[in-house]
C-alpha positions as CSV (number, residue, x, y, z in Angstrom):
1,M,17.1,-11.0,0.2
2,S,17.5,-10.1,-3.0
3,D,14.5,-12.1,-4.2
4,I,11.7,-9.8,-2.4
5,F,9.4,-8.6,-5.0
6,H,8.4,-5.1,-4.8
7,S,6.2,-3.0,-7.3
8,V,7.5,0.2,-6.2
9,T,11.0,0.5,-8.1
10,L,13.7,3.1,-8.7
11,D,14.9,4.4,-12.4
12,K,18.5,5.2,-11.5
13,E,18.7,7.2,-14.8
14,K,16.2,9.5,-13.6
15,C,17.5,10.1,-10.5
16,H,18.9,13.3,-9.2
17,G,20.2,12.1,-5.8
18,C,17.8,14.7,-4.0
19,T,16.4,13.8,-0.8
20,N,12.9,14.4,-1.0
21,C,12.3,10.5,-0.8
22,I,14.3,9.7,2.3
23,K,12.4,12.4,4.0
24,R,8.8,11.1,3.2
25,C,9.6,7.2,3.4
26,P,7.9,5.7,6.6
27,T,10.0,3.2,7.3
28,Q,13.4,4.9,6.2
29,A,13.8,2.6,3.5
30,I,15.4,4.8,1.3
31,R,19.0,6.3,1.3
32,V,20.9,8.2,-1.2
33,R,24.3,6.9,-1.6
34,D,26.9,7.7,-4.6
35,G,24.6,10.4,-5.8
36,K,21.5,7.9,-6.3
37,A,18.8,6.8,-4.4
38,K,18.8,3.4,-3.0
39,I,15.8,1.5,-1.7
40,I,16.4,-1.1,1.1
41,K,14.0,-4.1,-0.1
42,E,13.7,-5.5,3.6
43,R,12.3,-2.2,4.6
44,C,9.7,-0.7,1.7
45,I,6.1,-1.5,2.3
46,D,5.2,-0.3,-0.8
47,C,3.5,2.7,0.1
48,G,4.4,5.0,-2.8
49,E,5.2,8.0,-0.6
50,C,8.5,8.1,-3.2
51,I,6.3,8.3,-6.0
52,R,4.4,11.1,-4.9
53,V,7.2,13.0,-3.9
54,C,9.6,12.5,-6.8
55,P,9.8,16.0,-8.6
56,Y,11.9,13.3,-11.2
57,H,10.0,10.7,-11.8
58,A,12.4,8.2,-10.6
59,K,10.2,6.3,-8.5
60,K,7.5,4.2,-10.3
61,A,5.2,1.2,-10.0
62,I,5.7,-2.0,-11.7
63,T,2.1,-3.1,-13.4
64,D,1.2,-5.2,-16.6
65,K,0.7,-4.6,-20.0
66,I,-2.6,-5.4,-21.7
67,D,-0.7,-8.0,-23.9
68,I,-0.8,-10.3,-21.3
69,L,-4.7,-10.7,-21.8
70,K,-3.2,-13.0,-24.5
71,N,-2.0,-15.6,-22.4
72,Y,-5.3,-16.7,-21.3
73,K,-8.4,-18.1,-23.3
74,Y,-10.9,-16.1,-20.7
75,N,-9.8,-12.4,-19.1
76,I,-11.9,-11.1,-16.2
77,A,-11.2,-7.8,-14.9
78,L,-11.4,-6.8,-11.3
79,P,-11.8,-2.8,-10.9
80,A,-11.0,-1.3,-7.7
81,P,-14.0,0.9,-6.2
82,T,-11.7,3.5,-6.8
83,F,-12.1,3.3,-10.7
84,Y,-15.4,4.6,-10.6
85,G,-14.5,7.9,-9.2
86,Q,-12.0,8.9,-11.6
87,F,-14.5,9.6,-14.8
88,P,-16.7,12.8,-14.7
89,K,-20.5,12.5,-15.4
90,L,-20.6,8.9,-14.7
91,T,-24.1,8.2,-13.5
92,D,-24.3,4.1,-14.4
93,I,-21.6,1.9,-13.3
94,N,-22.3,-0.6,-15.8
95,S,-21.5,1.6,-18.4
96,L,-18.2,1.3,-17.5
97,L,-18.2,-2.0,-16.6
98,N,-19.6,-2.8,-20.0
99,A,-16.4,-0.5,-21.2
100,L,-14.0,-2.7,-19.8
101,K,-15.5,-5.6,-21.8
102,K,-14.8,-3.6,-24.7
103,V,-11.3,-3.1,-24.2
104,G,-10.7,-7.0,-24.3
105,F,-12.0,-8.4,-20.9
106,D,-14.3,-11.3,-21.4
107,D,-15.7,-10.5,-17.8
108,V,-15.7,-8.0,-15.0
109,F,-16.1,-8.8,-11.2
110,E,-16.3,-5.9,-9.1
111,V,-13.8,-5.8,-6.0
112,A,-16.7,-3.5,-4.2
113,Y,-18.9,-6.5,-4.5
114,A,-16.2,-8.7,-2.4
115,A,-15.4,-5.8,0.1
116,Q,-19.1,-6.2,0.9
117,I,-18.8,-10.0,1.4
118,I,-16.0,-8.7,3.9
119,T,-17.7,-6.3,5.6
120,N,-20.7,-9.0,6.3
121,E,-17.8,-11.8,7.4
122,T,-16.2,-8.6,9.8
123,R,-19.4,-8.2,11.5
124,K,-19.4,-12.1,12.5
125,M,-15.8,-12.0,13.8
126,L,-16.3,-9.0,15.9
127,D,-19.0,-10.7,17.4
128,N,-17.7,-14.1,17.7
129,M,-13.6,-14.1,17.9
130,Q,-11.3,-12.8,20.5
131,I,-9.6,-10.4,18.8
132,E,-7.4,-7.5,20.8
133,K,-9.5,-4.3,20.8
134,P,-9.0,-2.1,19.1
135,V,-9.2,-4.3,16.1
136,I,-7.2,-2.6,13.0
137,S,-8.5,-3.3,9.7
138,S,-6.3,-5.4,7.4
139,A,-7.9,-4.0,4.1
140,C,-4.9,-1.8,3.3
141,P,-1.6,-3.9,2.8
142,T,0.8,-0.9,3.5
143,V,-0.9,-0.1,6.9
144,V,-0.5,-4.1,7.9
145,K,3.2,-4.3,6.3
146,L,3.8,-0.8,8.3
147,I,2.6,-2.5,11.9
148,C,4.6,-5.8,10.9
149,A,7.9,-3.2,10.6
150,R,7.2,-0.8,13.1
151,F,4.5,-1.8,15.7
152,P,4.8,-5.8,16.1
153,S,3.2,-5.5,19.4
154,L,0.0,-4.5,17.5
155,I,0.1,-7.5,15.3
156,D,-2.5,-9.3,16.9
157,H,-4.6,-6.5,16.4
158,I,-5.0,-6.9,12.9
159,L,-8.5,-8.2,11.3
160,P,-7.4,-11.6,10.1
161,V,-9.2,-11.6,6.7
162,I,-8.2,-11.7,3.3
163,S,-8.1,-8.7,1.1
164,P,-11.2,-7.7,-0.9
165,M,-9.3,-7.9,-4.7
166,N,-7.8,-11.5,-3.7
167,L,-11.2,-12.7,-2.7
168,A,-12.7,-11.4,-5.8
169,A,-10.3,-13.1,-7.8
170,R,-11.7,-16.1,-5.8
171,L,-15.0,-16.0,-6.8
172,A,-14.2,-14.6,-10.2
173,R,-12.2,-17.8,-10.9
174,K,-14.9,-20.2,-9.6
175,V,-17.7,-18.4,-11.6
176,A,-15.7,-18.3,-15.0
177,A,-14.7,-22.2,-14.3
178,E,-18.5,-23.3,-13.8
179,H,-19.6,-20.9,-16.6
180,T,-16.9,-21.9,-19.5
181,G,-15.9,-25.0,-18.6
182,L,-12.1,-24.2,-19.2
183,P,-9.4,-25.2,-16.9
184,D,-7.8,-22.4,-14.3
185,S,-4.9,-22.1,-16.3
186,D,-6.8,-20.8,-19.0
187,I,-8.6,-18.0,-16.8
188,G,-6.7,-15.1,-16.3
189,V,-8.0,-12.3,-13.4
190,F,-6.7,-9.1,-13.4
191,F,-7.0,-6.4,-10.7
192,I,-7.1,-2.6,-11.5
193,T,-5.2,-1.3,-9.2
194,P,-5.2,2.8,-7.2
195,C,-1.5,1.8,-5.6
196,A,1.6,0.3,-5.8
197,A,0.9,-1.9,-2.2
198,K,-2.0,-3.7,-3.9
199,A,0.4,-4.3,-7.1
200,T,2.7,-6.1,-4.9
201,C,-0.1,-7.8,-2.9
202,A,-1.6,-9.0,-5.8
203,K,1.5,-11.0,-6.5
204,I,2.3,-12.0,-3.0
205,P,-0.8,-11.5,-0.8
206,I,-1.1,-10.9,2.9
207,G,-2.2,-13.9,5.0
208,A,-3.3,-16.2,2.1
209,A,-0.9,-18.8,0.7
210,K,-2.0,-18.3,-2.8
211,S,-2.9,-15.3,-4.8
212,Y,-5.7,-15.5,-7.6
213,I,-4.9,-12.9,-9.7
214,N,-2.7,-13.5,-13.0
215,G,-1.6,-9.6,-13.0
216,T,-2.4,-5.9,-12.3
217,F,-3.4,-2.9,-14.5
218,S,-2.5,0.5,-13.4
219,I,-6.1,2.9,-13.0
220,K,-3.9,5.1,-14.9
221,D,-3.4,2.9,-17.8
222,M,-7.2,1.4,-17.9
223,Y,-8.6,5.2,-17.5
224,L,-7.2,5.9,-21.0
225,K,-8.3,2.5,-22.8
226,V,-11.9,2.5,-21.6
227,L,-12.4,6.3,-22.0
228,P,-13.2,6.0,-26.1
229,Y,-15.6,3.3,-25.1
230,L,-17.8,4.9,-22.0
231,N,-20.3,6.9,-24.0
232,S,-21.3,4.1,-26.5
233,K,-25.1,4.2,-27.3
234,E,-25.0,0.3,-26.9
235,S,-27.5,-1.4,-24.5
236,C,-25.4,-1.9,-21.5
237,E,-25.1,-5.4,-19.8
238,E,-26.2,-5.8,-16.4
239,L,-22.6,-6.5,-14.7
240,A,-22.9,-4.6,-11.3
241,R,-23.4,-7.1,-8.2
242,A,-22.3,-4.3,-5.3
243,D,-24.3,-1.8,-4.1
244,F,-22.8,1.4,-2.3
245,D,-21.8,-0.4,0.7
246,G,-19.4,-1.6,-1.7
247,V,-18.1,1.1,-3.8
248,C,-17.7,3.7,-0.9
249,W,-14.7,1.4,0.3
250,A,-13.1,3.6,-2.1
251,V,-13.0,6.4,0.4
252,S,-11.9,7.1,4.0
253,G,-14.4,5.2,6.7
254,G,-16.0,3.7,3.7
255,E,-14.8,0.1,5.2
256,A,-16.1,0.8,8.8
257,R,-19.3,2.5,7.5
258,G,-20.9,-0.6,6.9
259,L,-19.8,-1.8,10.2
260,A,-22.6,-2.5,12.8
261,T,-20.8,-0.3,15.4
262,E,-20.3,3.2,15.8
263,N,-17.3,3.3,17.9
264,Y,-14.5,3.4,15.1
265,I,-12.2,6.0,13.9
266,A,-11.0,6.1,10.1
267,V,-7.6,7.6,9.6
268,D,-5.8,8.4,6.5
269,G,-2.6,9.4,4.8
270,I,0.7,7.2,6.6
271,H,1.7,9.7,8.6
272,N,-1.5,9.9,10.5
273,V,-2.1,6.4,10.4
274,I,1.8,6.0,12.4
275,E,0.4,8.6,14.7
276,V,-2.9,6.7,15.7
277,M,-0.4,3.5,16.1
278,E,1.9,5.1,18.2
279,A,-1.1,5.9,20.2
280,I,-2.5,2.4,20.4
281,E,0.4,0.7,21.4
282,D,0.5,3.5,24.2
283,G,-2.6,2.0,25.3
284,K,-4.7,5.5,24.8
285,M,-7.2,3.9,22.7
286,E,-8.9,1.1,24.4
287,D,-11.9,2.5,24.3
288,I,-12.0,2.2,20.4
289,D,-13.3,-0.9,19.1
290,F,-12.3,-0.2,15.4
291,V,-9.5,1.6,13.3
292,E,-9.7,1.7,9.8
293,G,-6.0,3.0,8.7
294,L,-5.6,3.7,4.9
295,A,-2.1,4.5,3.8
296,C,-3.0,7.4,1.0
297,V,-5.0,10.6,2.0
298,G,-8.7,10.3,1.3
299,G,-8.5,6.7,1.6
300,C,-7.5,4.4,-2.0
301,V,-9.0,7.6,-4.0
302,G,-5.6,8.9,-2.8
303,G,-3.5,6.3,-4.4
304,P,-0.8,7.6,-6.6
305,L,-1.8,5.5,-9.6
306,N,-5.1,7.1,-9.7
307,V,-5.8,9.7,-12.7
308,E,-8.1,12.2,-10.4
309,N,-7.4,14.3,-7.5
310,N,-8.0,12.3,-4.7
311,F,-10.9,15.3,-3.2
312,V,-12.7,15.4,-6.8
313,A,-12.8,11.6,-7.1
314,K,-14.2,11.1,-3.4
315,G,-16.7,13.6,-4.3
316,R,-18.2,11.3,-7.6
317,I,-18.2,8.6,-5.2
318,K,-20.6,10.2,-3.1
319,K,-22.7,11.2,-6.0
320,L,-22.6,7.6,-7.0
321,S,-24.7,7.2,-3.8
322,S,-28.1,8.5,-5.7
323,T,-27.8,5.9,-8.3
324,F,-28.0,2.7,-6.4
325,T,-31.6,1.4,-6.7
326,K,-31.3,-2.1,-5.5
327,K,-29.3,-4.0,-2.5
328,A,-26.6,-6.3,-3.3
329,T,-27.1,-9.8,-2.6
330,I,-24.7,-11.1,0.1
331,P,-24.2,-14.9,0.6
332,D,-24.7,-15.8,4.1
333,S,-21.1,-17.5,4.6
334,V,-18.0,-17.0,2.7
335,D,-14.4,-18.1,4.0
336,V,-12.3,-15.0,4.1
337,S,-10.0,-16.1,7.2
338,W,-6.6,-15.8,6.6
339,D,-4.6,-18.9,5.4
340,I,-0.9,-18.0,7.1
341,P,-0.7,-15.8,10.4
342,L,1.3,-12.5,10.0
343,E,5.4,-12.4,11.5
344,H,7.1,-9.5,12.4
345,N,9.2,-8.1,9.9
346,T,12.7,-7.9,11.7
347,A,14.3,-5.6,9.2
348,M,14.2,-2.8,11.4
349,N,16.1,-4.8,14.3
350,L,19.4,-3.8,14.8
351,D,20.4,-7.9,15.2
352,D,19.0,-11.0,16.2
353,D,20.8,-11.4,19.3
354,M,19.3,-8.9,22.2
355,I,22.5,-8.5,23.8
356,V,24.3,-7.6,20.7
357,A,21.4,-5.2,19.6
358,M,21.6,-3.2,23.0
359,Q,25.2,-3.0,22.6
360,K,24.5,-1.5,18.9
361,M,22.0,0.8,20.2
362,E,24.2,2.0,23.0
363,Q,27.1,2.6,20.0
364,M,24.3,4.6,18.3
365,S,23.6,6.8,21.1
366,K,27.0,7.8,21.1
367,I,27.4,8.7,17.9
368,H,24.1,10.4,17.3
369,D,25.5,12.8,20.3
370,S,28.5,13.7,18.4
371,L,26.4,14.4,15.1
372,P,24.8,18.0,14.7
373,K,21.3,16.8,15.3
374,L,20.3,19.2,11.7
375,D,18.6,16.2,10.3
376,C,19.7,17.6,6.8
377,G,19.6,14.9,4.7
378,S,22.9,15.7,3.3
379,C,24.7,12.5,4.3
380,G,21.9,10.4,2.2
381,S,20.4,9.1,5.3
382,P,16.8,10.8,6.2
383,S,18.2,12.1,9.7
384,C,21.0,12.2,12.0
385,K,19.7,9.0,14.0
386,T,19.7,7.1,11.1
387,L,22.9,8.0,9.8
388,S,24.2,6.6,13.8
389,E,22.3,3.5,12.6
390,D,23.8,3.3,9.3
391,I,27.2,3.6,10.9
392,V,26.8,0.9,13.1
393,R,25.5,-1.2,10.5
394,G,28.4,-0.5,8.2
395,F,26.5,0.9,5.7
396,A,27.9,4.8,6.3
397,K,30.7,6.7,8.1
398,E,30.9,9.7,10.5
399,T,32.5,11.8,7.4
400,D,29.6,10.9,5.6
401,C,28.2,14.2,7.4
402,I,29.1,17.2,6.0
403,F,29.7,19.0,9.3
404,K,32.0,15.9,10.3
405,L,33.8,16.2,7.5
406,R,34.6,20.0,7.8
407,E,35.7,19.4,11.2
408,K,38.1,16.5,10.0
409,I,39.2,18.5,7.2
410,S,40.0,21.5,9.7
411,E,42.1,18.8,12.0
412,L,44.2,17.6,9.0
413,A,44.8,21.4,8.1
414,Q,45.9,22.3,11.5
415,E,48.1,19.3,11.6
416,M,49.7,19.7,8.6
417,M,50.4,23.7,9.8
418,N,51.5,22.4,13.2
419,M,53.8,19.9,10.9
420,D,55.0,23.1,8.6
421,K,56.4,24.9,11.8
422,H,58.4,21.9,12.9
């Protein structure tokens, strides 16, 4: 499956072969072999934890360069709500949206506005559709991929709506086509992303057969480009469509805040999300209606492609609430449903054949019992359990464990001593 696309990539030249990344990866998608990290593509969910913890900056996210705008006659920027929290003293979102036009975009369409449409349609779905409770938000692509890989029994709990960024792109294209008369191929739509997962989702959308996005720019890159134009004294064109209900999607609890229910929980941080998913799987949250799970601490403001500290950005988003003087005009009905259903990611299965898988699991258990269970990571696997799995899969051997290697060397030394005696 070498054709699998991931925004998260490894720069082997910068990699020192430390074990920071393998310890933090929530799907155990990284190994260290021959002194370098290796990302198992089929397991990666683009959470960006490895980008965050790598001290040598060997992990990075692939996004586009601004030169890509030259490929289209009319370009539209889709700023994530998180973008607004990156700038100190920002009191008017229109000034930021106008700065994007000065950078080289012809128009701007807020993802925050599409988020409000999603909220409106979600209310209807929760009232009319039979979705297993607790209903789990599909807003964070990392969480959706995590469920598909580690918690497949919860797939039916996921809210079947497309992402706000893909909806924003679809709506922006329609507006641009009507306004300019240009064919779709001449219109470029670009998402300004806080994370690697959404950069991946922009190319391969979850639940949608087609992406309406032509490329992505990291918030870090766009921050530097708009900064010189932000304090312009020129009059601002009214470009903002969203109100605070859409902008607050940038922080944990922002999506759930707009729903007509108080019986929800909002959890952020991938390892906290895992704990909640385990609880749902164990039937401990049947009294909860809605779960908003976001992989980054603090929500999207904690994304690894942001500029500002997540707590500072969260405070700035909150301050913006007082600047909104009018409510957004939301259309009555917009189709936001998935085109295609989610599927279980079987990359973590030992084998497609259940009997063979059970045999491999038994073999794994025996190998694990023989290992020291220190989970030191010196073997290049995250834990002794994953090393035993790698051995069964044929990707490693017992002597990759330094303790087993020491035992083997001691045995060989003893055999040589015995041979000398004879």
